[in-house]
BARO-885681 format. One record per residue (C-alpha): x, y, z; residue in one letter; residue number from 1. Coordinates in Angstrom, 1 decimal. Each point is the difference from the previous one (the first is absolute). Layout:
X Y Z A NUM .
...
This chain:
-0.1 -0.2 0.1 M 1 .
3.0 3.1 0.3 L 2 .
1.2 -1.1 -3.1 A 3 .
-3.5 0.8 -1.8 F 4 .
-0.7 3.1 2.4 V 5 .
3.4 1.8 -1.3 L 6 .
-0.3 -1.3 -3.1 R 7 .
-3.4 1.8 -0.4 E 8 .
1.7 3.0 1.9 M 9 .
2.4 0.6 -2.9 R 10 .
-2.1 -0.7 -2.4 Y 11 .
-2.4 2.5 1.3 H 12 .
2.8 2.6 0.2 G 13 .
-2.3 3.3 -0.4 G 14 .
-3.0 -2.2 2.4 R 15 .
2.4 -0.2 2.6 T 16 .
1.6 3.1 -0.1 A 17 .
-3.6 2.1 0.4 F 18 .
-0.9 -2.6 2.9 S 19 .
3.7 0.6 2.0 L 20 .
-0.2 3.8 -1.1 L 21 .
-4.2 -0.4 1.7 A 22 .
1.1 -1.8 2.8 V 23 .
2.9 1.7 1.0 G 24 .
-1.7 3.5 0.1 A 25 .
-2.8 -1.8 2.6 A 26 .
3.1 -0.6 2.5 V 27 .
1.5 3.1 -0.9 A 28 .
-2.7 1.4 1.2 L 29 .
0.8 -2.2 3.2 V 30 .
2.9 1.2 0.0 L 31 .
-1.2 3.6 0.0 V 32 .
-2.3 -0.4 2.8 L 33 .
2.5 -1.8 2.3 E 34 .
2.7 2.2 -0.8 G 35 .
-2.5 3.0 1.3 F 36 .
-0.7 -1.2 3.4 Q 37 .
3.5 -1.4 0.5 Q 38 .
1.7 3.5 -1.5 G 39 .
-3.2 2.1 2.5 L 40 .
1.2 -2.5 3.0 L 41 .
3.5 0.9 -0.6 E 42 .
-0.3 4.1 -0.2 Q 43 .
-1.1 -0.1 3.6 M 44 .
3.0 -2.6 1.0 R 45 .
1.9 2.7 -1.5 R 46 .
-1.0 3.1 0.9 V 47 .
1.1 -1.2 4.1 V 48 .
3.1 -1.6 -0.8 L 49 .
1.1 3.0 -2.5 A 50 .
-0.6 2.6 3.2 R 51 .
3.3 -1.9 2.2 G 52 .
1.1 0.0 3.5 G 53 .
0.4 -3.3 1.7 D 54 .
-3.4 0.4 1.9 L 55 .
-2.7 1.5 -1.5 I 56 .
-2.3 2.3 3.4 V 57 .
-3.7 0.2 -0.1 A 58 .
-3.2 1.2 2.6 Q 59 .
-1.1 -2.8 2.7 A 60 .
-2.3 -1.8 -2.1 G 61 .
0.7 1.0 -3.8 V 62 .
1.1 -3.0 -2.1 E 63 .
0.3 1.1 -3.2 N 64 .
1.7 3.2 -2.3 F 65 .
-2.2 0.6 -2.5 L 66 .
-3.1 -0.2 1.4 A 67 .
0.0 0.5 4.0 S 68 .
0.7 4.0 1.5 R 69 .
2.9 -0.5 1.9 S 70 .
0.0 3.0 2.3 S 71 .
2.9 0.4 2.6 I 72 .
1.0 2.2 2.5 P 73 .
3.1 2.5 -0.5 Q 74 .
1.3 -0.7 3.2 L 75 .
0.3 -3.3 -1.0 S 76 .
3.4 0.7 -1.8 R 77 .
1.8 0.2 3.1 Q 78 .
-1.4 -3.1 1.9 R 79 .
0.5 -1.9 -3.2 I 80 .
3.8 1.4 0.0 E 81 .
0.9 -0.1 3.4 S 82 .
-0.2 -4.2 -0.8 V 83 .
3.2 -2.0 0.3 E 84 .
1.2 -0.9 -4.1 G 85 .
-2.3 2.9 -1.4 V 86 .
2.4 1.5 -2.4 A 87 .
-2.1 2.5 -1.9 R 88 .
-3.6 1.1 -0.1 V 89 .
-1.3 1.2 -3.1 H 90 .
-4.6 1.3 -0.2 P 91 .
-1.8 -0.8 -2.5 L 92 .
-4.0 0.7 -1.0 V 93 .
-2.6 -0.6 -2.5 L 94 .
-1.9 2.6 -1.3 V 95 .
-3.0 -1.1 -1.9 P 96 .
-1.6 3.2 -2.5 V 97 .
-1.2 0.8 -3.6 I 98 .
1.7 0.9 -2.1 Y 99 .
-1.1 1.9 -3.5 E 100 .
1.0 1.5 -3.4 R 101 .
-1.8 0.6 -3.0 H 102 .
-3.3 -1.3 1.8 G 103 .
1.6 -3.0 0.6 R 104 .
-0.7 -1.4 3.5 K 105 .
3.2 -3.1 1.7 T 106 .
0.1 -0.9 3.3 P 107 .
3.1 0.3 1.1 I 108 .
2.5 -1.0 3.4 F 109 .
2.6 2.7 0.7 L 110 .
2.4 -1.9 1.8 L 111 .
1.8 2.5 2.9 V 112 .
3.6 -0.4 0.1 Y 113 .
2.8 1.5 2.4 D 114 .
3.4 -1.3 -0.2 T 115 .
-0.5 -4.2 -1.5 A 116 .
-3.4 -1.5 -1.6 G 117 .
0.2 1.7 -2.6 G 118 .
-0.4 -0.4 -4.0 P 119 .
2.0 -2.5 -1.4 G 120 .
0.9 -0.6 -4.2 K 121 .
-0.4 2.9 -1.7 M 122 .
-1.1 0.3 -3.2 A 123 .
0.7 4.0 -0.9 R 124 .
1.5 2.5 2.1 G 125 .
0.5 -0.6 3.2 G 126 .
-0.4 0.1 3.5 P 127 .
-1.4 2.9 2.3 I 128 .
2.5 2.5 0.4 A 129 .
-1.8 3.2 0.8 G 130 .
-3.0 1.3 1.9 P 131 .
-3.7 -1.1 -2.2 R 132 .
1.6 -2.5 -1.8 E 133 .
-1.6 -3.4 -0.5 V 134 .
0.9 -3.1 -2.1 V 135 .
-2.9 -1.9 -1.4 V 136 .
-0.7 -3.1 -1.0 D 137 .
0.2 -1.0 -3.9 E 138 .
-3.5 -1.0 0.1 S 139 .
-1.5 3.1 0.8 L 140 .
2.4 2.4 -2.4 A 141 .
-0.6 -2.4 -2.9 R 142 .
-4.4 0.8 1.0 M 143 .
0.5 3.8 0.1 H 144 .
2.6 0.6 -2.2 G 145 .
2.3 0.6 3.0 L 146 .
3.6 0.7 -0.2 D 147 .
3.2 0.9 1.8 V 148 .
-0.2 3.9 0.5 G 149 .
-3.9 0.2 -0.5 D 150 .
-2.0 1.7 3.3 P 151 .
-2.2 -2.8 1.6 F 152 .
-2.3 1.4 2.1 V 153 .
-2.1 -1.4 2.7 V 154 .
-3.0 1.3 1.8 S 155 .
1.3 3.6 -1.4 D 156 .
3.4 0.0 1.1 F 157 .
2.4 -0.4 -2.3 A 158 .
3.7 -2.0 -0.4 F 159 .
2.1 -0.7 -2.7 R 160 .
0.8 -3.2 -1.0 I 161 .
4.0 -1.2 0.4 A 162 .
-0.3 -3.3 -1.1 G 163 .
-1.9 -2.8 -1.2 I 164 .
0.5 -3.4 1.3 T 165 .
-1.3 -4.2 -0.7 R 166 .
-1.6 -2.2 1.5 G 167 .
-1.7 2.1 3.3 A 168 .
-4.0 -0.8 -0.7 A 169 .
-2.2 -2.7 1.7 A 170 .
-3.4 -0.3 0.3 M 171 .
-0.9 1.2 -3.3 F 172 .
2.0 3.8 1.6 T 173 .
3.0 2.1 -0.7 P 174 .
2.3 1.2 2.8 F 175 .
1.6 3.5 -0.2 V 176 .
3.0 0.3 2.3 F 177 .
-0.1 3.2 1.8 V 178 .
2.4 1.3 3.3 R 179 .
-1.2 0.5 3.5 Y 180 .
0.7 3.8 -0.9 D 181 .
-2.1 0.2 -2.4 D 182 .
-3.1 -1.9 1.4 L 183 .
-0.1 2.6 2.8 L 184 .
0.2 3.0 -2.3 D 185 .
-3.2 -2.7 -2.4 F 186 .
-2.3 0.1 3.7 Y 187 .
0.7 3.8 0.7 L 188 .
-1.1 1.3 -3.7 E 189 .
-1.7 -2.1 -1.8 S 190 .
-3.9 -1.2 -0.4 D 191 .
0.7 -2.3 2.7 V 192 .
0.2 2.1 2.9 A 193 .
-3.0 -0.1 1.8 G 194 .
1.1 -3.6 -0.1 D 195 .
2.9 -0.1 2.0 M 196 .
-0.7 -1.4 3.0 L 197 .
-1.3 -3.4 -1.3 S 198 .
3.6 0.0 -1.9 M 199 .
2.2 -1.8 1.3 P 200 .
4.0 1.1 -0.2 L 201 .
2.0 -3.4 1.2 V 202 .
-1.7 -3.3 -2.0 G 203 .
2.7 -2.6 0.3 F 204 .
3.9 0.2 1.4 F 205 .
2.4 -2.1 -1.3 L 206 .
2.2 -1.0 2.4 V 207 .
3.3 -0.5 -1.1 E 208 .
2.1 -2.8 2.3 T 209 .
4.0 0.0 1.0 V 210 .
1.9 -2.2 -1.9 P 211 .
-0.3 -3.5 1.6 G 212 .
-3.2 0.8 2.0 G 213 .
-2.5 -2.7 1.1 D 214 .
-2.7 1.4 -1.8 R 215 .
-2.7 -2.1 1.7 A 216 .
1.1 1.5 3.3 R 217 .
0.4 3.2 -1.4 I 218 .
-3.4 0.2 -1.3 R 219 .
-1.4 -1.8 3.7 R 220 .
1.5 3.2 1.6 A 221 .
-1.0 2.3 -2.1 L 222 .
-3.8 -1.3 0.4 E 223 .
1.2 -0.1 4.1 R 224 .
0.8 3.5 -0.1 A 225 .
-2.7 1.5 -1.9 D 226 .
-3.9 -2.0 0.4 P 227 .
-1.1 2.5 -2.8 A 228 .
1.8 -2.2 -2.4 I 229 .
0.1 -2.5 -2.1 D 230 .
3.8 -1.7 -1.7 V 231 .
-0.2 -2.0 -3.0 F 232 .
3.5 -1.3 -2.0 E 233 .
-0.6 1.8 -4.1 P 234 .
-0.8 -4.1 -1.0 L 235 .
-2.6 -0.1 2.4 E 236 .
-2.2 3.0 -0.7 L 237 .
0.6 -0.4 -3.5 A 238 .
-1.8 -3.7 0.6 G 239 .
-2.8 1.7 1.3 R 240 .
-0.8 2.4 -2.7 D 241 .
0.9 -3.1 -2.7 V 242 .
-3.2 -1.7 2.5 Q 243 .
-2.3 3.0 -0.2 L 244 .
0.6 0.3 -3.6 G 245 .
-1.2 -3.4 -0.6 Q 246 .
-2.9 0.6 2.7 T 247 .
-1.4 3.1 -2.3 L 248 .
1.4 -1.0 -3.4 F 249 .
-0.3 -3.8 0.3 G 250 .
-3.5 -1.1 -0.3 P 251 .
-0.3 2.6 -2.9 V 252 .
3.1 -1.7 -2.0 M 253 .
-0.9 -3.6 0.7 Q 254 .
-3.1 0.4 -1.5 A 255 .
1.0 1.5 -3.5 L 256 .
2.6 -2.6 0.7 L 257 .
-2.4 -3.0 0.0 A 258 .
-1.9 2.0 -3.2 V 259 .
3.9 -0.3 -2.0 S 260 .
0.0 -3.9 1.1 Y 261 .
-3.7 -0.3 -1.2 V 262 .
0.6 1.5 -3.3 I 263 .
3.3 -1.9 -0.8 C 264 .
-1.7 -2.9 0.7 L 265 .
-2.7 0.6 -2.5 L 266 .
2.2 0.4 -2.5 L 267 .
2.1 -2.7 0.3 I 268 .
-3.4 -1.7 0.0 G 269 .
-1.9 1.8 -3.4 L 270 .
3.9 -0.3 -1.8 I 271 .
0.6 -4.0 1.0 M 272 .
-3.9 -0.3 -0.7 F 273 .
0.5 1.5 -3.6 A 274 .
2.8 -2.2 -0.6 V 275 .
-1.5 -3.0 0.3 I 276 .
-2.9 0.8 -2.1 Q 277 .
3.0 0.5 -2.9 R 278 .
1.4 -2.7 0.9 R 279 .
-2.3 -2.4 0.3 A 280 .
0.2 -2.0 -3.4 R 281 .
3.9 -0.6 1.3 A 282 .
-1.3 -1.2 3.5 L 283 .
-2.5 -2.4 -1.3 G 284 .
3.0 -1.6 -2.4 M 285 .
1.3 -1.0 3.4 L 286 .
-2.4 -1.2 1.0 K 287 .
-0.7 -2.3 -3.1 V 288 .
4.4 -0.5 1.0 L 289 .
-1.0 -1.4 3.2 G 290 .
0.4 3.2 2.5 F 291 .
-2.3 0.0 2.5 S 292 .
-2.3 2.8 1.3 S 293 .
2.2 -0.1 2.8 T 294 .
3.2 0.7 -2.5 H 295 .
-1.7 2.9 -1.5 L 296 .
-0.7 1.9 3.1 V 297 .
3.1 -0.7 1.2 Q 298 .
1.2 2.0 -2.8 G 299 .
-2.0 2.9 -0.4 V 300 .
1.2 0.0 3.9 I 301 .
3.3 0.0 -1.0 L 302 .
-0.5 2.3 -3.0 E 303 .
-1.5 2.6 2.3 S 304 .
2.5 -0.2 2.5 L 305 .
2.9 0.7 -2.8 L 306 .
-1.8 3.2 -1.2 T 307 .
-0.1 1.4 3.2 V 308 .
3.3 -1.1 1.2 A 309 .
1.2 1.6 -3.7 L 310 .
-2.5 3.4 0.8 A 311 .
1.9 0.8 3.1 L 312 .
2.8 1.7 -1.6 P 313 .
-2.0 1.7 -2.0 V 314 .
-2.3 1.2 3.4 A 315 .
3.1 1.3 1.7 W 316 .
1.2 1.9 -2.7 V 317 .
-3.5 1.3 -0.8 L 318 .
-0.3 0.9 4.0 A 319 .
3.8 1.9 0.5 W 320 .
-0.8 2.3 -3.1 G 321 .
-3.5 0.5 1.1 T 322 .
1.3 1.1 3.8 A 323 .
3.0 1.6 -1.4 A 324 .
-2.8 2.4 -2.2 V 325 .
-1.7 0.6 3.2 I 326 .
2.9 0.8 1.6 E 327 .
1.0 2.2 -2.4 A 328 .
-3.1 1.4 -0.3 T 329 .
-1.0 0.5 4.2 A 330 .
3.0 -0.5 1.8 P 331 .
-2.6 0.2 3.0 L 332 .
-0.4 -3.4 -1.1 Y 333 .
2.3 -2.8 0.3 L 334 .
0.1 -3.5 -1.5 L 335 .
1.4 -3.1 1.0 V 336 .
-0.1 -2.5 -3.0 V 337 .
3.2 -1.7 0.9 S 338 .
0.1 -0.9 3.7 E 339 .
0.8 -4.3 -0.4 P 340 .
-2.6 -0.3 2.3 A 341 .
-2.8 1.5 -1.5 I 342 .
1.2 -1.7 -3.9 L 343 .
0.0 -3.5 2.2 A 344 .
-4.0 0.4 1.0 R 345 .
-0.6 1.8 -3.0 A 346 .
1.5 -3.4 -1.5 G 347 .
-1.2 -2.9 1.9 A 348 .
-3.1 1.4 -0.2 V 349 .
-0.6 0.7 -3.4 T 350 .
0.9 -3.9 -1.2 L 351 .
-2.4 -0.4 2.7 I 352 .
-2.8 1.0 -2.0 L 353 .
1.3 -1.1 -3.2 A 354 .
-1.1 -3.4 1.4 V 355 .
-3.4 1.3 0.7 L 356 .
0.2 2.0 -3.1 G 357 .
0.6 -3.6 -1.6 A 358 .
-3.1 -1.8 1.0 L 359 .
-2.3 2.6 -1.6 V 360 .
-0.6 -1.8 -3.2 P 361 .
0.9 -3.2 1.6 V 362 .
-3.5 -1.9 -0.7 R 363 .
0.7 1.5 -3.6 M 364 .
2.8 -2.5 0.2 V 365 .
-1.4 -2.6 1.5 T 366 .
-3.3 -0.4 -2.4 R 367 .
2.0 0.3 -2.9 L 368 .
-0.9 -2.9 -2.5 E 369 .
3.0 -2.4 -2.4 P 370 .
-2.2 0.8 -2.8 A 371 .
0.5 4.0 0.2 L 372 .
3.0 -0.6 -1.5 A 373 .
-0.8 -2.3 -3.2 C 374 .
-2.7 2.7 -1.2 R 375 .
0.6 1.4 -3.7 V 376 .
């Protein structure tokens, strides 16, 4: 049956190529959705880890960096710095605001920093070097046509763009980096001045420990020194944000993935049904030669598996190209389609679907009459 299937696939090369492209496109949809979901979670993880620090201090009871409002009293810094093993402490705060330009509104996070936790890799321009300068994420710059040197007006308060960074976005929200001196001016002079009492000045502290310090001991000492704070390892806090992302976006993405897998199953079933219809006389002749219905069904399953296996590289190329186009045109999104775990999972599931799809025309195969092959 293997020799027969390979000969038929080679002989009908055009049809085989079309089938590979069709199945590859369906599997590519799965990979793009998987990559989109993984990208969402990876962005949330990176935002936390990119801030640096050996430990991250948050308000007691706060378990996330992005979605929880953390407010720490300024006096807590003295208590944190007095703990043995602490080398340096750097404040951070996240301020959610709405940026509007030319009638288009975009929610953004102002990530305010002092001596650490600022922007990472720069795409253009440089870091903040003077008053009222900001660094914006590339996705925000692309959405609003911003560039280095342009004014950046938030609530009637004018900044100037010093640089444009990459990879500073999470939960569909780009980040804008601001220094603390400019935050105070922003609070006093912008339209949000009336809300100053509700605005936190310190949301988190990045703690650098002395070289070789016992982080677990320092963490316990910090929480004993100030009951108003909780202390996290960066990986731990990033993991909590990833869990939050799975809770928020997981059900929707799983539903979309389920639909995409159903599309794959239906497409494979239709392709195999069409193949059996075209090949009815040849299969009837095999029955005349003594092949049983079981052998023919095995051949159909084998062809379905070969089709899907050969379509997987096509699917990866299509998914990779789609992801590249999406990320180039909309840097707010990250699609991780080359993750080995994603490729392995999608490949395994689609091979199972290949077997299920091959069962669609089983009834037609088992009911084939050998006399069909002898008709003129």
